[in-house]
Every structure is written in C-alpha cells, then in structure tokens.
C-alpha positions as CSV (number, residue, x, y, z in Angstrom):
1,M,121.1,-34.3,3.7
2,N,117.2,-34.9,1.8
3,A,116.6,-32.6,-1.1
4,P,114.2,-29.8,-0.2
5,A,110.4,-31.3,-0.4
6,E,108.3,-29.4,-3.5
7,A,105.3,-27.8,-2.5
8,T,101.7,-28.2,-3.8
9,L,98.0,-27.0,-3.3
10,L,96.2,-29.4,-1.4
11,G,92.7,-28.0,-1.1
12,L,91.1,-24.8,-2.5
13,G,88.0,-23.0,-0.8
14,V,86.1,-19.8,-1.2
15,Y,83.6,-17.0,-0.2
16,R,80.9,-15.4,-2.6
17,P,79.3,-12.5,-0.3
18,R,75.2,-12.9,-0.9
19,R,74.5,-9.7,-2.0
20,V,74.7,-9.7,-6.2
21,V,75.0,-6.2,-7.3
22,P,74.0,-6.1,-11.0
23,N,74.9,-2.3,-12.8
24,A,71.5,-1.0,-13.1
25,E,72.1,-0.6,-9.0
26,I,74.8,1.6,-9.8
27,V,74.9,3.4,-13.0
28,E,72.6,6.6,-11.5
29,A,74.9,7.2,-9.2
30,I,78.0,7.6,-11.7
31,D,76.0,8.8,-14.9
32,S,76.4,5.7,-17.3
33,S,74.9,3.3,-18.5
34,D,75.2,-1.3,-18.5
35,E,76.4,-1.2,-21.5
36,W,79.2,1.3,-21.1
37,I,80.1,-0.8,-18.3
38,Q,80.2,-3.6,-20.0
39,Q,81.6,-3.0,-22.9
40,R,84.9,-0.9,-20.8
41,S,84.9,-3.7,-17.7
42,G,83.4,-7.1,-19.1
43,I,81.8,-6.4,-15.9
44,R,77.6,-7.4,-15.8
45,S,77.8,-7.4,-11.6
46,R,79.6,-7.9,-8.2
47,R,79.1,-9.4,-5.1
48,W,79.4,-6.5,-2.1
49,A,79.5,-7.9,1.5
50,G,76.6,-7.5,4.0
51,D,77.1,-5.9,7.6
52,D,78.0,-9.5,8.9
53,E,80.2,-10.5,6.1
54,S,83.6,-8.8,7.3
55,V,87.0,-9.7,6.2
56,Q,87.8,-12.4,9.2
57,M,84.5,-13.6,8.8
58,M,84.8,-14.5,5.0
59,S,88.5,-15.4,5.6
60,V,87.8,-17.9,8.2
61,S,85.1,-19.2,5.6
62,A,87.1,-19.5,2.2
63,A,89.5,-20.9,4.6
64,R,87.7,-24.0,6.6
65,D,86.6,-25.2,3.2
66,A,90.1,-25.0,2.2
67,I,91.2,-27.2,5.3
68,T,88.5,-29.5,4.4
69,A,89.1,-30.1,1.1
70,A,92.8,-31.1,2.2
71,G,91.7,-33.2,4.2
72,L,93.6,-31.9,7.2
73,E,92.5,-31.1,11.1
74,P,93.0,-27.4,11.9
75,G,95.9,-28.4,14.3
76,Q,97.9,-29.7,10.8
77,V,98.2,-25.9,10.2
78,D,101.5,-24.5,10.5
79,A,101.2,-20.7,9.1
80,V,98.6,-18.7,8.0
81,I,99.2,-15.8,5.2
82,V,96.2,-13.4,4.5
83,A,96.3,-11.4,1.5
84,T,94.3,-7.6,2.0
85,V,94.7,-4.2,1.5
86,S,91.1,-4.0,3.3
87,H,91.5,-4.9,6.3
88,L,91.3,-1.6,7.9
89,M,92.4,-2.0,11.4
90,Q,96.2,-1.0,11.3
91,T,97.1,-3.5,14.0
92,P,97.3,-6.0,14.9
93,A,96.9,-8.1,11.6
94,V,93.6,-10.3,10.8
95,A,95.5,-13.3,10.5
96,P,95.7,-14.2,13.8
97,A,92.2,-13.6,14.5
98,V,91.4,-16.3,11.7
99,A,93.5,-18.6,13.2
100,H,92.6,-18.5,16.6
101,E,88.2,-18.6,14.9
102,L,89.7,-22.0,12.9
103,G,91.2,-23.4,16.1
104,L,94.9,-23.5,14.8
105,E,97.9,-24.4,17.4
106,R,100.0,-21.3,17.6
107,P,100.5,-21.4,14.0
108,A,102.6,-18.3,12.7
109,A,100.5,-15.8,11.3
110,F,100.9,-12.6,9.2
111,D,98.9,-10.3,6.8
112,I,100.9,-9.3,3.5
113,S,99.9,-5.5,1.9
114,A,100.8,-6.3,-2.2
115,A,96.9,-5.3,-3.5
116,C,95.8,-7.5,-6.5
117,A,99.3,-9.4,-6.7
118,G,98.7,-9.7,-3.1
119,F,97.9,-13.6,-3.3
120,C,100.5,-14.8,-5.8
121,Y,102.7,-12.9,-3.2
122,G,101.8,-15.3,-0.3
123,L,101.7,-18.2,-2.5
124,G,105.4,-18.1,-3.6
125,L,106.3,-17.4,-0.1
126,A,104.3,-20.6,1.0
127,R,105.5,-22.6,-1.3
128,D,109.4,-21.7,0.0
129,M,108.5,-22.1,3.8
130,V,107.0,-25.2,2.4
131,R,110.6,-25.8,0.7
132,G,112.3,-24.7,3.1
133,G,111.2,-26.8,6.0
134,S,110.2,-23.8,8.4
135,A,106.3,-24.5,8.0
136,R,104.6,-28.3,6.4
137,H,101.5,-26.9,6.3
138,V,100.6,-22.7,5.3
139,L,97.3,-21.8,4.8
140,V,96.9,-18.7,2.4
141,I,94.0,-16.4,1.6
142,G,93.2,-13.7,-0.5
143,V,90.3,-11.6,0.7
144,E,88.8,-8.4,0.1
145,R,86.2,-5.8,1.0
146,L,86.6,-3.3,-1.4
147,S,83.2,-1.7,-1.2
148,D,84.1,0.0,2.0
149,I,86.8,1.9,0.5
150,T,85.0,2.6,-2.9
151,D,83.4,5.9,-3.8
152,R,80.3,5.2,-5.0
153,S,80.0,8.3,-7.3
154,D,83.4,7.8,-9.0
155,R,82.9,7.6,-12.1
156,G,86.5,5.7,-12.8
157,T,86.5,3.1,-10.0
158,A,82.6,2.4,-8.6
159,F,81.5,-0.4,-10.9
160,I,84.9,-2.3,-10.5
161,F,85.5,-2.9,-7.1
162,A,83.7,-6.2,-5.2
163,D,84.3,-8.3,-1.8
164,G,85.3,-12.1,-1.5
165,A,87.4,-14.5,-0.3
166,G,89.8,-17.6,-1.5
167,A,91.8,-19.7,0.4
168,V,94.2,-22.6,-0.5
169,V,96.3,-25.0,1.7
170,V,100.1,-25.5,0.6
171,G,102.0,-28.5,1.8
172,P,104.4,-30.9,0.9
173,A,104.2,-32.5,-3.0
174,P,104.3,-36.7,-3.5
175,E,107.9,-37.4,-4.0
176,G,109.2,-36.5,-7.6
177,T,106.4,-34.0,-8.3
178,A,105.9,-30.2,-8.5
179,G,102.6,-28.6,-7.6
180,V,103.5,-25.0,-7.0
181,G,106.1,-23.5,-9.7
182,P,108.7,-20.7,-9.1
183,V,107.1,-17.3,-8.3
184,V,108.3,-14.6,-10.7
185,W,107.3,-11.3,-8.7
186,G,108.4,-7.6,-8.7
187,S,106.9,-3.9,-9.0
188,D,107.3,-1.0,-10.5
189,G,107.5,1.7,-7.9
190,E,108.2,5.0,-10.2
191,Q,104.2,4.1,-10.9
192,F,102.9,3.5,-7.3
193,D,100.6,6.4,-7.4
194,L,98.4,5.0,-10.7
195,I,96.5,3.1,-8.2
196,R,96.3,4.0,-4.7
197,Q,94.3,5.2,-1.4
198,R,93.2,8.5,-2.2
199,E,94.4,10.2,1.4
200,D,96.4,9.9,3.8
201,W,94.7,8.7,7.3
202,R,96.6,12.0,8.8
203,D,94.4,14.3,5.9
204,V,91.4,12.3,7.2
205,V,91.6,13.3,10.9
206,A,92.6,16.1,10.8
207,S,89.7,17.2,7.9
208,D,87.1,18.9,9.1
209,D,84.6,16.7,7.4
210,P,86.4,13.4,7.8
211,A,85.4,10.4,5.3
212,M,86.9,7.2,4.7
213,P,90.0,7.5,2.4
214,H,88.7,6.0,-0.9
215,L,91.1,3.7,-4.4
216,V,91.4,5.8,-6.8
217,M,92.8,4.5,-10.5
218,Q,94.3,6.1,-13.4
219,G,92.8,3.6,-15.3
220,N,94.1,4.5,-19.0
221,A,97.7,3.9,-17.7
222,V,97.2,0.8,-15.8
223,F,95.4,-0.8,-18.5
224,R,98.3,0.3,-20.7
225,W,101.1,-0.9,-18.4
226,A,99.0,-4.8,-17.8
227,A,97.7,-5.5,-20.8
228,F,100.9,-5.2,-22.1
229,E,103.6,-5.7,-19.8
230,M,102.1,-8.8,-18.0
231,G,101.7,-10.3,-21.1
232,K,106.4,-10.7,-21.4
233,V,105.6,-11.5,-17.2
234,A,103.8,-14.5,-18.0
235,A,106.3,-15.9,-20.6
236,E,108.6,-15.4,-18.0
237,I,106.9,-17.5,-15.3
238,L,106.8,-20.1,-18.1
239,D,110.6,-19.9,-18.7
240,R,111.1,-20.3,-15.0
241,S,109.2,-22.6,-14.6
242,D,110.5,-25.0,-17.5
243,L,107.2,-25.1,-19.2
244,T,105.4,-23.9,-22.3
245,L,102.2,-23.3,-23.5
246,D,101.3,-26.5,-24.3
247,D,102.1,-27.9,-20.3
248,I,99.4,-25.6,-19.1
249,D,95.3,-26.3,-19.3
250,A,94.5,-22.8,-17.7
251,F,95.4,-19.6,-17.9
252,V,94.3,-17.5,-14.8
253,P,95.0,-13.7,-14.5
254,H,93.8,-11.3,-11.8
255,Q,90.3,-10.2,-12.7
256,A,91.1,-6.3,-13.0
257,N,89.3,-6.1,-16.4
258,R,87.9,-8.5,-19.3
259,R,89.8,-6.4,-21.9
260,I,93.1,-6.3,-19.9
261,T,92.6,-10.3,-20.0
262,D,91.8,-10.6,-23.5
263,V,94.5,-8.5,-24.5
264,M,97.0,-10.9,-22.9
265,A,95.7,-13.9,-23.8
266,R,96.6,-12.5,-27.7
267,S,100.3,-11.3,-26.3
268,L,100.8,-15.0,-25.5
269,H,99.2,-16.6,-28.4
270,L,97.0,-19.3,-26.2
271,P,95.5,-21.8,-27.8
272,E,92.0,-22.2,-28.2
273,R,92.0,-25.5,-25.9
274,I,93.9,-23.2,-22.4
275,A,90.9,-22.2,-20.4
276,V,91.1,-18.9,-19.6
277,A,89.5,-17.2,-16.3
278,H,86.9,-14.3,-17.1
279,D,85.4,-14.6,-13.1
280,I,85.0,-10.8,-13.8
281,V,82.0,-10.5,-15.4
282,D,79.8,-11.3,-12.4
283,Q,82.3,-10.8,-9.7
284,G,83.6,-8.0,-10.0
285,N,87.3,-6.9,-9.5
286,T,88.7,-8.5,-5.5
287,S,91.9,-7.0,-5.5
288,A,94.0,-9.9,-3.8
289,A,91.0,-12.8,-3.8
290,S,90.7,-12.0,-7.3
291,V,93.0,-14.9,-8.3
292,P,91.6,-17.9,-6.3
293,L,88.0,-17.3,-6.9
294,A,88.3,-17.4,-10.7
295,L,90.4,-20.6,-10.2
296,H,87.6,-22.0,-8.3
297,R,84.7,-21.2,-10.7
298,L,87.2,-22.9,-13.6
299,V,87.3,-25.8,-12.0
300,S,83.3,-25.7,-10.5
301,E,82.3,-25.3,-13.8
302,G,84.5,-27.6,-14.9
303,A,86.9,-26.1,-17.5
304,V,89.8,-27.2,-15.9
305,Q,90.1,-30.6,-14.0
306,P,91.9,-31.9,-10.8
307,G,95.6,-32.5,-11.9
308,Q,95.8,-29.6,-14.6
309,R,98.1,-26.7,-14.5
310,A,97.1,-23.5,-14.5
311,L,99.1,-20.6,-15.4
312,L,98.4,-17.8,-12.5
313,V,99.3,-13.5,-13.0
314,A,98.2,-11.1,-10.8
315,F,99.3,-7.5,-10.9
316,G,98.3,-4.1,-9.1
317,A,98.7,-1.2,-6.6
318,G,102.2,-0.3,-6.3
319,L,102.9,-1.5,-9.4
320,A,103.3,-4.9,-8.3
321,Y,103.1,-7.9,-9.4
322,A,103.5,-11.6,-9.5
323,G,102.9,-15.5,-11.0
324,Q,103.3,-19.4,-11.0
325,V,102.4,-22.1,-12.6
326,V,100.1,-24.3,-9.8
327,T,99.0,-27.6,-10.3
328,V,95.0,-27.8,-9.7
329,P,94.3,-29.4,-6.3
330,P,92.4,-32.4,-5.7
331,T,89.6,-30.9,-4.0
332,V,87.8,-27.5,-4.2
333,R,84.9,-26.7,-2.2
C-alpha cells in the first residue's frame, strides 16, 4: 500500500476591502480616543466592506488569486471549505455558491463555524483530506464581514472588528516533504459565552424593535485566557510537529489584539529573528480571515520568504482554538 501523500500550501490569495476606517471616524460614537484604542488594541485603522463587497464576493476574489498562485485551473479543485461566522443566511452554505462562481466542477463544498479559529480548523481538515485521498486539491477560505454584526456604539467592540478574506489551496507535497503540519485544536466550552452573538434570532424576530444581532465580548476575560493559554498551545504545536523554535521563521497568531500577540511572543521566548505578524494595526480583527491576511502581509513585506516555516495559532468564540506549522507557499497574490 502506498504511503499517504503529505499536504502543502500551493498558493495564497487575499482580499482587503477598499474602505479604510481610521480610529478618528469611530471615537465619537464610543466616547473614546485614538490614543485609547491604540493603547488597548494596537489598532490604528480597519477595513470595512462596502455594499458590493459581500462575503461571497470577497471569498471569490481571494480564492481566484489563490488558485492562480497555485498554478491550477479551477476544475482541478476538488473541495471548498469556507470558514465564516458572518454569512448571515442560515442555509445554504456560501461555499457552494463560491464554488459555482469560480467555475469549479461539482466539488465538495461546505462552511464551518469556528469563529476566529475557523481558518486553522479548515486547514486541518484540508490536510487530512489530501493525506487521506478524499481530495487532491482543497480550497480553504477564511472570510468575514463583521461590520454587519458590530454594534458601532459598543465601547468594548466597535473599534475591534473588521472585514476581509484570505484563501489557500492545499494539495499534495513533493515526495519526502510536508508543508502543512498536524493540527492541534480544541475548545473550552465552559467559557463559550465570553464571545458571543448577543441575541438569539428568535428573540430578534419576537422583538417589537428588531435589529441585527451583534457580537459582544468580555474583553478582560478573553485577554487573560488567550494571552496565557495560547502560548501553551503554540508550544504543543511545535512538539507535535517535531520542531523547535530554531525551525520557525514566522509567528502568525490570530489578530485579536496586539497586546495578546506580544504576551504570547514573550511566553514563547521567540528569538528576534522570527517575524511576528501585526496585521491588526491597519486591518483590525477579521476573525476567520485574520491568519491568512496576516501571513500574506508578512510575505508581501519581505519579512518571510517562500519555503520558510510559519507557526499559526488561532483562537476565539467557543472558546475554540487551533494551529499548525505551515511552509510558506511558493507564490502569493
């Protein structure tokens, strides 16, 4: 029997909405200041989608670039996984519509809801699909339009959330190599309500003044959990991958808060040579899209090169988390 094929990233593409929203544009509604927002989160500006930049549109744009970067034709993609919590139609999933618009030929297509950990969850699934032989090329998309479900007057969240999409193609690695390491994932459901949709849709329908449900977050509790527990998860990812920090060139955590990233980096004792992603500064927190967007920025700015290794760690509502080590793909767009 042939050994299972290892999986690797073949291409990476992203979509950043056109509209840049500086802190100055939102501070009045939340009785805050640019200085306070930057001190608390590290965010200077974020991207919010326009009317024509839907979850599907952003997904398709990022996916097209990823497929082109991978050197593939759309018909060569066997499966599509879309990680999102902001496709607001309960059913059907957005993945089949994305696949159709891309011109894919009857692929498996489904959405997953793991919030900010969603992209790394999808990457773990795609790796197993390639290694198990159920798909040869898997398109993994992380996409959010969180501006639709953000309360612009909530001082705890209005400055955090943003929109965007990132996509990768996962396929077989050259013999003797592995470009996507084993996933470490889990959840702490006892604390599931630390980040959540504020209202149940049934309560919205029954309300005399229905409004879109919004995200709410217990920021201090989330900070404590993520800043200290995710360093342990990152260490476990390295251990399961049979790697050490000497083998890592970049650290790409979910872009939740710059202070969380800094605490995680210190807890891991990252050497100065390892590039650390801080995409949140000018992009905001894009949940499932944040890891591919952050990796793309590091590559685009020359901080990490194709063929080098990046440690990914994502965490969010649920409280779900996931991560793995990946080899930076040869082409990004």
